[in-house]
C-alpha positions as CSV (number, residue, x, y, z in Angstrom):
1,M,-28.5,25.0,-1.1
2,V,-28.6,23.4,-4.5
3,Y,-25.4,21.8,-5.8
4,S,-24.3,22.5,-9.3
5,K,-21.0,21.4,-10.8
6,S,-21.0,24.4,-13.1
7,L,-20.9,26.8,-10.0
8,G,-17.5,25.6,-9.0
9,L,-16.3,25.8,-5.4
10,I,-19.0,26.9,-3.0
11,G,-17.0,26.3,0.2
12,I,-19.5,25.5,3.0
13,L,-21.1,22.4,4.5
14,T,-24.9,22.7,4.1
15,F,-27.5,20.6,5.9
16,G,-31.1,20.6,4.6
17,V,-34.1,18.5,5.5
18,L,-36.1,16.9,2.7
19,S,-39.2,16.0,4.6
20,A,-42.3,18.1,5.4
21,S,-43.0,20.1,8.5
22,A,-43.6,18.2,11.8
23,A,-41.6,15.3,10.2
24,P,-38.5,13.6,11.6
25,T,-35.5,15.9,11.5
26,W,-31.8,16.0,12.3
27,R,-29.2,18.4,13.7
28,A,-25.4,18.8,13.6
29,R,-22.7,19.4,16.1
30,T,-19.2,20.7,15.3
31,D,-18.0,20.0,18.9
32,L,-16.9,16.4,18.9
33,N,-16.4,16.6,22.7
34,A,-19.9,17.8,23.6
35,A,-21.9,15.5,25.9
36,L,-24.2,13.2,24.0
37,N,-27.4,14.8,25.4
38,D,-26.2,18.4,25.7
39,P,-29.1,20.6,24.6
40,N,-26.9,23.6,24.0
41,S,-23.9,22.6,21.9
42,W,-25.5,22.6,18.5
43,A,-23.8,24.1,15.5
44,G,-27.1,25.8,14.5
45,N,-30.9,25.4,14.6
46,P,-32.5,22.1,13.3
47,N,-31.8,21.7,9.6
48,E,-29.9,25.0,9.6
49,T,-26.9,25.4,7.3
50,V,-23.6,24.9,9.2
51,T,-20.0,24.8,8.1
52,I,-17.9,21.6,8.6
53,Y,-14.4,21.2,7.2
54,A,-12.5,18.2,5.8
55,D,-10.6,16.3,8.4
56,Q,-12.6,17.9,11.2
57,P,-14.8,15.3,13.0
58,F,-18.4,16.3,13.7
59,R,-21.6,14.8,15.0
60,L,-24.9,14.2,13.4
61,R,-28.2,13.4,15.2
62,F,-31.2,11.8,13.5
63,E,-34.8,11.4,14.5
64,W,-36.3,8.2,13.2
65,E,-40.0,7.3,13.4
66,R,-39.7,3.6,13.7
67,P,-42.6,1.6,12.3
68,K,-44.3,-0.8,14.7
69,A,-43.4,-3.7,12.3
70,Y,-39.8,-3.5,13.5
71,L,-39.4,-6.2,16.1
72,P,-37.5,-5.7,19.3
73,G,-33.9,-6.9,19.1
74,M,-33.7,-6.4,15.3
75,A,-30.2,-5.5,14.1
76,G,-29.3,-1.8,14.4
77,V,-29.5,0.8,11.6
78,I,-26.5,2.0,9.6
79,L,-25.7,5.2,7.7
80,Q,-25.2,5.4,3.9
81,Y,-23.9,8.3,1.8
82,R,-23.8,9.3,-1.8
83,R,-21.6,12.0,-3.4
84,N,-22.6,14.6,-5.9
85,G,-25.9,12.9,-6.7
86,D,-24.4,9.5,-7.6
87,D,-26.9,6.7,-8.0
88,D,-25.0,4.4,-5.6
89,W,-25.4,4.7,-1.9
90,I,-22.4,3.5,0.1
91,E,-22.3,2.2,3.6
92,I,-20.4,4.3,6.2
93,G,-18.0,2.0,8.0
94,A,-16.1,2.5,11.3
95,Y,-12.5,3.8,10.7
96,D,-11.1,6.1,13.3
97,F,-9.5,9.4,12.8
98,P,-6.7,10.6,12.6
99,Y,-5.3,7.1,13.0
100,P,-7.5,4.4,11.3
101,K,-6.8,1.7,13.8
102,G,-7.8,-1.9,13.2
103,E,-6.6,-5.1,11.6
104,E,-7.3,-3.7,8.1
105,P,-7.2,0.1,8.5
106,R,-8.8,2.2,5.8
107,S,-9.3,5.8,5.0
108,P,-12.6,6.1,3.1
109,R,-14.4,9.3,2.1
110,I,-16.6,9.3,5.2
111,S,-16.4,7.1,8.3
112,S,-17.7,6.7,11.8
113,V,-15.1,7.8,14.3
114,H,-14.5,7.8,18.0
115,S,-15.8,10.6,20.2
116,P,-14.4,10.9,23.8
117,A,-17.7,12.4,25.0
118,Y,-19.8,9.2,25.3
119,M,-19.8,5.4,25.2
120,H,-21.1,3.5,22.2
121,G,-24.7,2.6,23.0
122,E,-25.1,5.3,25.6
123,P,-28.8,6.2,25.8
124,T,-30.1,9.4,24.1
125,I,-32.9,11.6,25.4
126,D,-35.6,13.5,23.4
127,L,-33.7,16.6,22.2
128,L,-35.1,17.1,18.6
129,S,-38.6,18.3,18.1
130,G,-39.5,17.3,14.5
131,S,-41.4,14.2,15.2
132,N,-44.9,14.2,16.9
133,L,-44.6,10.5,18.0
134,P,-43.7,9.7,21.5
135,F,-40.0,9.2,22.3
136,A,-39.0,5.5,22.3
137,G,-35.3,5.8,23.1
138,G,-32.1,5.6,21.0
139,S,-28.4,5.7,21.5
140,G,-25.1,7.3,20.5
141,V,-23.0,5.5,17.9
142,N,-19.2,5.7,18.6
143,L,-16.7,4.2,16.2
144,A,-19.2,1.6,15.0
145,A,-20.8,0.9,11.7
146,A,-24.2,0.2,13.1
147,A,-26.4,1.5,16.0
148,P,-27.0,-0.9,18.8
149,T,-30.1,-3.1,18.8
150,W,-33.2,-1.8,20.6
151,S,-36.0,-3.2,22.8
152,E,-38.9,-0.7,22.3
153,R,-41.7,-0.9,19.7
154,G,-42.9,2.1,17.8
155,G,-42.4,5.8,18.6
156,H,-39.5,7.9,17.5
157,M,-35.9,7.3,18.3
158,E,-32.8,9.6,18.3
159,L,-29.5,8.3,17.0
160,E,-26.3,10.3,17.0
161,W,-23.1,9.5,15.1
162,A,-19.5,10.8,15.3
163,L,-18.3,11.2,11.7
164,V,-15.4,12.6,9.6
165,A,-15.1,13.5,5.9
166,R,-11.5,13.2,4.8
167,R,-9.5,15.3,2.4
168,W,-7.3,12.4,1.2
169,L,-8.5,8.9,0.8
170,D,-6.9,5.5,0.2
171,G,-5.4,5.5,-3.3
172,A,-4.6,9.2,-3.2
173,K,-8.2,10.0,-4.1
174,T,-9.7,13.2,-2.6
175,N,-12.8,14.8,-1.4
176,E,-13.0,18.2,-3.0
177,Q,-14.3,21.6,-1.8
178,G,-17.9,21.9,-2.9
179,D,-18.6,18.2,-3.0
180,L,-22.2,17.5,-2.0
181,F,-22.9,14.5,0.2
182,D,-26.3,13.1,1.2
183,I,-26.5,10.9,4.2
184,R,-29.5,8.6,5.1
185,L,-30.4,5.9,7.5
186,A,-30.7,2.3,6.3
187,D,-31.2,-1.2,7.7
188,S,-28.6,-3.9,8.0
189,T,-29.4,-5.1,4.5
190,G,-28.8,-1.7,3.0
191,K,-32.4,-0.9,2.4
192,P,-33.2,2.8,3.2
193,L,-35.4,3.4,6.2
194,T,-38.7,5.3,6.0
195,G,-39.6,7.6,8.8
196,A,-36.3,9.6,8.6
197,S,-35.1,12.6,6.7
198,V,-32.0,12.7,4.5
199,A,-29.2,15.1,5.5
200,S,-27.0,16.9,2.9
201,F,-23.7,18.5,3.4
202,Q,-21.3,20.4,1.3
203,L,-17.6,20.2,2.0
204,A,-15.1,23.0,2.8
205,I,-11.4,22.8,3.1
206,R,-9.6,25.3,5.4
207,D,-7.0,27.6,4.0
208,G,-3.6,26.1,4.5
209,H,-4.9,22.6,5.1
210,L,-3.0,19.8,3.4
211,G,-4.2,16.8,5.3
212,G,-2.4,13.5,4.5
213,T,0.5,11.9,6.3
214,F,3.9,13.3,7.1
215,V,7.2,11.5,6.1
216,E,8.2,9.3,9.0
217,T,11.8,10.5,9.3
218,P,12.1,13.6,7.1
219,G,15.1,15.5,6.0
220,R,14.3,18.4,3.7
221,I,10.9,17.8,2.2
222,G,9.7,21.3,1.6
223,P,7.8,23.5,1.3
224,W,10.0,24.5,-1.6
225,E,9.3,27.6,-3.6
226,A,9.8,27.7,-7.4
227,S,11.0,30.9,-9.0
228,N,7.4,31.7,-10.0
229,G,6.2,31.4,-6.4
230,D,4.6,27.9,-6.7
231,L,5.2,25.8,-3.6
232,Y,5.9,22.0,-3.3
233,F,5.8,19.5,-0.5
234,I,6.3,15.7,-0.2
235,M,3.8,13.5,1.8
236,E,1.6,10.4,1.7
237,P,-2.2,10.6,1.3
238,A,-3.0,8.4,4.4
239,E,-1.4,6.2,7.0
240,S,-3.4,3.3,5.3
241,S,-2.2,4.3,1.8
242,N,1.6,5.0,1.7
243,L,1.9,6.4,-1.8
244,F,4.6,8.9,-2.7
245,M,3.0,12.3,-3.6
246,M,4.3,15.7,-4.6
247,L,1.8,18.4,-3.6
248,K,1.7,21.8,-5.1
249,S,0.2,25.1,-4.1
250,E,-0.3,27.9,-6.7
251,D,-1.7,30.4,-4.2
252,G,0.9,30.9,-1.5
253,G,0.0,27.8,0.5
254,R,-3.8,28.4,0.8
255,T,-4.8,25.3,-1.3
256,W,-2.9,22.2,-2.2
257,H,-3.2,19.4,-4.8
258,E,-1.1,16.5,-6.1
259,V,0.9,17.0,-9.3
260,D,1.5,14.2,-11.9
261,G,0.0,11.5,-9.7
262,E,-0.3,9.2,-12.7
263,N,3.5,9.0,-12.8
264,R,4.4,9.1,-9.2
265,P,7.1,6.7,-7.9
266,Q,6.1,3.1,-7.6
267,T,8.0,2.7,-4.3
268,D,5.7,3.7,-1.5
269,D,6.1,4.0,2.3
270,L,8.0,7.2,3.0
271,E,10.2,5.9,5.8
272,S,12.9,8.5,5.2
273,V,13.0,11.1,2.5
274,D,15.4,14.1,1.8
275,G,15.4,16.5,-1.1
276,R,17.1,19.5,-2.7
277,L,15.6,22.0,-5.1
278,L,18.1,23.0,-7.8
279,D,17.4,24.8,-11.1
280,G,13.8,23.7,-11.4
281,T,14.3,20.1,-10.2
282,I,13.8,18.6,-6.8
283,E,16.3,15.8,-6.4
284,I,15.2,13.2,-3.8
285,I,16.7,10.3,-1.8
286,H,14.1,7.8,-0.5
287,Q,14.9,5.0,1.8
288,V,12.7,1.9,2.5
289,T,13.7,-1.1,4.4
290,Q,15.5,-3.0,1.6
291,T,16.6,-0.3,-0.8
292,A,17.5,3.4,-1.2
293,F,16.0,5.1,-4.3
294,R,16.5,8.3,-6.2
295,H,13.6,10.3,-7.6
296,A,13.5,13.7,-9.3
297,F,10.6,16.1,-9.9
298,N,10.5,19.1,-12.2
299,T,8.8,22.1,-10.8
300,S,6.6,24.4,-12.8
301,D,9.5,26.7,-13.8
302,H,11.4,23.9,-15.4
303,P,12.4,25.0,-18.9
304,S,11.3,21.9,-20.8
305,A,9.2,19.5,-18.7
306,P,7.4,21.3,-16.0
307,D,5.3,19.8,-13.2
308,Q,6.2,16.2,-13.8
309,W,8.2,13.4,-12.4
310,A,11.5,13.2,-14.3
311,V,13.0,10.2,-12.6
312,T,11.4,7.6,-10.4
313,D,12.6,4.5,-8.6
314,E,16.3,4.7,-9.6
315,A,18.0,2.2,-7.3
316,V,20.9,3.8,-5.3
317,A,21.8,0.8,-3.2
318,H,20.3,-2.5,-2.0
319,E,21.0,-2.5,1.7
320,R,18.6,-3.8,4.4
321,S,18.2,-1.0,6.9
322,I,18.3,-1.3,10.6
323,A,17.0,2.2,11.1
324,Q,15.4,5.0,9.1
325,G,17.6,7.8,7.8
326,A,18.8,9.2,4.5
327,S,20.3,12.4,3.2
328,L,21.4,13.8,-0.2
329,V,23.9,16.3,-1.5
330,V,24.0,17.5,-5.1
331,R,27.4,18.9,-6.1
332,S,28.1,21.7,-8.6
333,D,29.0,19.4,-11.4
334,G,25.7,17.4,-11.0
335,S,27.3,14.4,-9.2
336,M,25.5,13.3,-6.0
337,V,26.3,11.8,-2.7
338,A,23.6,9.8,-0.9
339,F,23.8,8.7,2.7
340,Y,21.6,6.0,4.1
341,V,21.5,3.4,6.9
342,G,22.1,-0.2,6.1
343,E,23.5,-2.5,8.7
344,S,25.5,0.6,9.5
345,L,25.8,4.1,8.0
346,R,26.8,4.0,4.3
347,Y,27.1,6.2,1.2
348,S,27.1,6.0,-2.5
349,I,28.2,8.5,-5.2
350,R,26.5,9.1,-8.5
351,S,28.9,10.2,-11.2
352,V,28.3,13.0,-13.6
353,D,27.5,10.3,-16.2
354,G,24.6,9.1,-14.0
355,E,26.0,5.9,-12.6
356,W,25.8,5.0,-9.0
357,G,29.0,3.7,-7.6
358,P,29.4,1.0,-4.9
359,S,28.2,1.3,-1.3
360,H,30.8,2.5,1.2
361,L,30.9,2.5,5.0
362,V,31.2,5.9,6.7
363,E,33.3,4.2,9.4
364,S,34.9,1.0,8.3
365,G,34.8,-1.7,11.0
366,A,32.6,0.3,13.3
367,A,31.1,-1.9,16.0
368,A,28.5,0.6,17.2
369,V,25.3,1.4,15.4
370,L,25.7,4.4,13.1
371,A,22.5,6.2,12.1
372,G,20.7,9.5,11.7
373,P,22.8,11.0,8.8
374,Q,22.4,14.7,7.9
375,A,24.4,16.2,5.1
376,V,24.8,19.6,3.4
377,L,27.0,21.0,0.6
378,G,29.6,23.6,1.5
379,S,32.3,25.5,-0.3
380,A,34.6,23.9,-2.9
381,D,32.0,21.0,-3.3
382,T,32.8,19.8,0.2
383,T,30.1,17.5,1.6
384,H,29.5,18.0,5.4
385,L,28.1,15.0,7.3
386,A,26.9,14.6,10.9
387,Y,25.6,11.4,12.4
388,F,24.8,9.4,15.5
389,R,26.8,6.6,17.1
390,G,25.1,3.9,19.2
391,D,27.0,4.9,22.4
392,G,25.0,8.1,22.5
393,T,27.5,10.4,20.8
394,L,27.3,12.6,17.6
395,W,30.1,12.9,15.1
396,Y,31.1,15.0,12.0
397,R,33.1,14.1,8.9
398,S,33.7,15.8,5.6
399,L,33.9,14.4,2.1
400,D,35.9,16.5,-0.4
401,K,35.2,16.8,-4.1
402,D,37.8,14.0,-4.8
403,N,35.7,11.7,-2.5
404,S,38.2,11.5,0.3
405,L,36.7,11.3,3.8
406,G,38.1,13.5,6.5
407,E,38.7,12.3,10.1
408,A,35.8,11.8,12.5
409,V,35.3,14.7,14.8
410,P,33.3,14.4,18.1
411,I,30.4,16.9,18.4
412,A,28.4,15.8,21.4
413,E,27.8,13.1,24.0
414,G,24.8,12.4,26.3
415,V,22.4,12.1,23.4
416,G,20.9,8.8,24.5
417,T,21.3,5.3,23.2
418,G,17.7,4.3,22.3
419,R,16.2,4.2,18.9
420,D,14.4,7.5,19.6
421,A,17.8,9.2,19.7
422,F,19.0,7.9,16.3
423,G,17.9,11.1,14.5
424,S,19.1,13.6,17.2
425,I,20.7,15.8,14.6
426,L,18.5,18.4,12.8
427,P,19.0,19.0,9.1
428,L,22.3,20.8,8.7
429,A,22.7,24.5,7.8
430,Y,25.5,26.1,5.8
431,L,26.1,29.8,5.8
432,P,28.1,30.6,2.6
433,A,29.0,34.2,3.5
434,S,31.1,33.0,6.4
435,D,31.8,29.5,5.2
436,T,30.2,28.1,8.3
437,L,28.6,24.8,9.0
438,V,26.0,24.7,11.8
439,I,25.1,21.4,13.5
440,A,22.0,21.6,15.7
441,Y,21.1,18.6,17.9
442,Q,19.1,17.3,20.8
443,L,20.6,15.9,24.1
444,S,18.8,13.5,26.4
445,D,17.5,16.4,28.5
446,L,15.5,17.2,25.3
447,R,16.9,20.7,24.8
448,L,18.4,21.7,21.5
449,W,22.1,22.8,21.2
450,E,24.3,23.9,18.3
451,R,28.0,23.9,17.4
452,R,29.7,25.6,14.4
453,I,32.6,24.7,12.1
454,Q,34.0,27.6,10.2
455,A,36.4,27.2,7.2
456,A,37.3,23.7,8.1
457,G,38.4,24.8,11.6
458,K,37.5,23.2,15.0
459,P,34.0,23.1,16.3
460,T,33.0,26.0,18.5
461,R,31.7,25.4,22.1
462,A,28.2,24.1,22.4
463,T,25.5,26.8,22.7
464,A,22.0,26.2,23.9
465,I,19.2,26.9,21.4
466,T,16.2,26.3,23.6
467,Q,15.6,26.3,27.3
468,R,12.4,24.4,26.8
469,P,12.5,20.6,26.3
470,V,11.6,19.7,22.7
471,V,9.5,16.7,21.8
472,R,11.4,13.6,20.8
473,E,9.9,10.9,18.5
474,A,6.4,12.2,18.8
475,A,5.3,9.7,16.2
476,D,7.5,7.1,14.4
477,S,10.2,9.7,13.6
478,Q,13.3,8.8,15.7
479,Q,13.8,12.6,15.6
480,P,13.3,15.7,17.7
481,G,10.3,17.8,16.6
482,A,12.3,20.7,15.2
483,D,14.0,22.1,12.1
484,L,17.0,24.4,11.5
485,I,16.4,26.9,8.7
486,V,18.8,29.4,7.1
487,V,17.3,32.9,6.7
488,G,19.8,35.1,4.8
489,D,22.9,35.1,7.0
490,S,21.0,34.1,10.2
491,L,19.3,31.0,11.5
492,H,15.9,30.2,12.8
493,V,14.7,27.0,14.6
494,L,11.1,25.8,14.6
495,F,10.4,23.4,17.5
496,I,7.6,21.6,19.3
497,D,7.4,22.1,23.0
498,D,7.6,18.7,24.8
499,E,5.1,19.6,27.5
500,T,2.4,21.4,25.5
501,G,2.9,20.2,21.9
502,E,2.7,23.8,20.7
503,L,4.9,25.2,17.9
504,Y,7.6,27.8,18.7
505,S,10.4,29.6,16.8
506,T,13.7,31.1,17.9
507,S,16.5,32.9,16.1
508,D,20.2,33.5,16.5
509,Q,19.9,37.1,15.4
510,Q,20.1,38.1,19.1
511,G,21.8,35.0,20.5
512,W,18.9,32.4,20.5
513,G,16.6,34.8,22.2
514,P,13.2,34.0,23.8
515,A,11.0,31.6,21.9
516,V,8.0,33.0,20.0
517,L,4.8,31.0,20.0
518,R,3.7,30.3,16.4
519,V,0.9,27.7,16.7
520,A,-1.1,27.3,19.9
521,D,-3.6,24.7,21.0
522,V,-2.1,21.7,19.1
523,R,-0.2,18.6,20.0
524,A,2.2,18.7,17.0
525,D,4.3,15.8,15.8
526,W,6.5,17.0,12.9
527,V,7.6,20.3,11.4
528,R,9.7,21.3,8.3
529,G,10.3,24.7,6.9
530,T,12.2,26.8,4.4
531,S,12.8,30.5,3.8
532,Y,12.8,32.7,0.7
533,P,13.3,36.4,0.1
534,S,10.1,38.4,0.2
535,P,9.4,41.6,-1.8
536,L,7.4,43.0,1.1
537,S,9.8,42.2,3.9
538,G,13.2,40.6,4.4
539,Y,12.2,36.9,4.2
540,I,9.1,34.7,4.5
541,L,9.6,31.5,6.5
542,R,7.2,28.9,5.2
543,Y,6.5,25.7,7.2
544,I,4.3,22.7,7.3
545,Y,3.5,20.8,10.5
546,D,1.5,17.9,11.6
547,A,-0.9,19.2,14.1
548,G,-1.3,16.0,16.1
549,S,-2.1,12.9,13.9
550,G,-0.1,10.6,16.2
551,G,1.3,9.0,13.0
552,G,-2.1,9.0,11.3
553,A,-3.4,11.4,8.7
554,G,-5.4,14.5,8.0
555,M,-3.4,16.9,10.2
556,N,-0.8,18.5,7.9
557,R,-1.1,22.3,7.8
558,Y,0.7,25.2,6.2
559,G,1.9,28.3,8.0
560,E,4.3,31.2,7.4
561,F,5.6,34.4,9.0
562,A,7.7,37.3,7.8
563,I,11.2,38.0,9.1
564,G,12.6,41.5,8.8
565,L,16.4,41.4,8.8
566,E,18.4,44.3,10.2
């Protein structure tokens, strides 16, 4: 397939051989787990067009007719690539996926990665049939920049690499659908090797694939829907590049791209982020170790400044944090209440005039660690807050519009006392029709429970949401892998099964009935969702989940399902 920038998005990964018949060839595998010398696991015939997707590791096997001049024990060969016909050929290094482990982790365009199917240096056999020279050995290359040294002279060798082409790179750069890559063999000095063909591939990106890295301890981070249907979500490009990005989809979650990256917040490392979409602006609280910041992003339906950052890096408070956790409430007059963890749980209030007031303790003189704040706005501009105490209990307090704190009300005990329990409360839900606050949380048995407070009354008795244990702190999150979502006047919970890692949902429409499997065959780490009315059904619940990066990158995916309300 010939690449042409004028043709736009082509959408498949194309391999083609550039040498004549009976010359060295190569072949691709899409199964990373296939045995190194399996003769039956190819993605197609030699040099046949196959489809490979961004953030999906694959394997590439080359024949090389090694000249007799190459001495035994000479340093091994490397791979180089070029993109869209560029003049420069770039060496392919070894950076694993989805987590780029190492002293200096990187997330480049293409890298050598680990395959569980074989050891680095494991011998190859003669599988490819392009070369007419006798077989002289070879090896598999596994999370290494270069093939092992060899001991044979002359003949043809077979070398197989495990590789990945990423969607998001360091610096928030991207590989795009339709990008054409050429890959060739070279020696350790970077000189291209004769006696081998050049492979070409054209990148595709799956529908609903975001890639990138999830917020470590997320509150509400999207996907938000603007009034025109555009979707927005907050994330980082890579674990090795912790930039603050606002992603946008203009086609219902099928494709995603960053918006206004030139003016993104300067404060990186999304340790804890929480946001609210109000009247075309997403208001955001962002906590890092030393400081809590406010950002604001205007969505595409903003009346005067669409699709751009309106506020970045506005300091809320300078408090060294002992744990990740932040939550934000925007009141009807435009004032804000931000909760964040310093040496204990604190909050600050931003006036209508735009000035942040002093930092206050949620519990003055509290000896125990306070963490895991979750807040939501209720009626009469009342702020509802739930949080964790270090003795393994959960508590509730309210803050009225005059900034007076209500008494602390116990919600649960037996949560656990380790850091993995700090974020045991899910994002809060408020049902305006019945003036009801819903607090969902996880106990140490890993099941989810909920209690409700109606019209400033007493909490109801605890009700189990799940019978299945739910994953806790799957990766850096100090949270259960679950989200509580308002759908009209009802509630849905998305959760990750602790045993399987698969994603389920359940609803209170029939008393937290049997869970429904939503995503199978994953080891998910995070999930966040929102719901919006649908013209075709009652509501659409949109969600984004990490399909198993282990704290790395490249596994964020979009999903949705319709909810018909009776």
